[in-house]
C-alpha angles and dihedrals in degrees: 000000000000123000119238116222117240090245109025119208114251110271089231094070116111133185100246109190148349134218117213123201108221136177099231126011095210094052092046096044101071093057093056097036107030102030102032096028104233112155120228110245103175139001130199132168107301098001143075121195118208137186147174113234102003101298113147091251144331096174131027120190111200138173097194091122102009110049104145093359132139130245114265114273119257108271095031122121122249140087113352091193143314116242123219114202119215117199097224138027090237089061091048086051085052093052090049087052090052091051094047091048089050092049093241114156125223124235087202150324125221144181107215096180090240092053146003116234143189118203123200142140128251122226091277092051093254112154113247127190119195109192147151127211123234113231107278093244087063094053113116112246133192124231092278095051096256122139114270109203123190137185113220130151114277115229102232095191090054089049090049089051087075085076099050095087089055090051093046091050090051090048091240124128112238109241113210119184122206 
């Protein structure tokens, strides 16, 4: 059972953006722009700001303290991963298709009951999670009504089947690589 804080934060609070330290902006940028599809909104020396849908920025890549640097060693503290929430399962499937098309390998793919998630690394070895949340009424619950998360393998072919309707409508077969 989780413990409630004495003074809980307002439920409307959201995490607004993340800044990632990268070694080389021009090497890092294609992953977030060309593979994931974020748009560049602003650039300044040593930094690129990117968003989905015209927001000022969801992700910023910067070299202010990391130009030419190396990823943290295993066992070091720091960011485990950033998580990018997709509004629908179909859009998560499209993200998977983009990764496959770009030849980017997954570290893992999990069904957590409350969500489905893809795990990978960007070109600077930063952990990235791409996920969608199931509707709250579908979240698994324990006998006391608490959230009961799990970690089970995610069926990637089933996820990609979300795109089959689009391909069939366009008259194109959906190619899925193993």
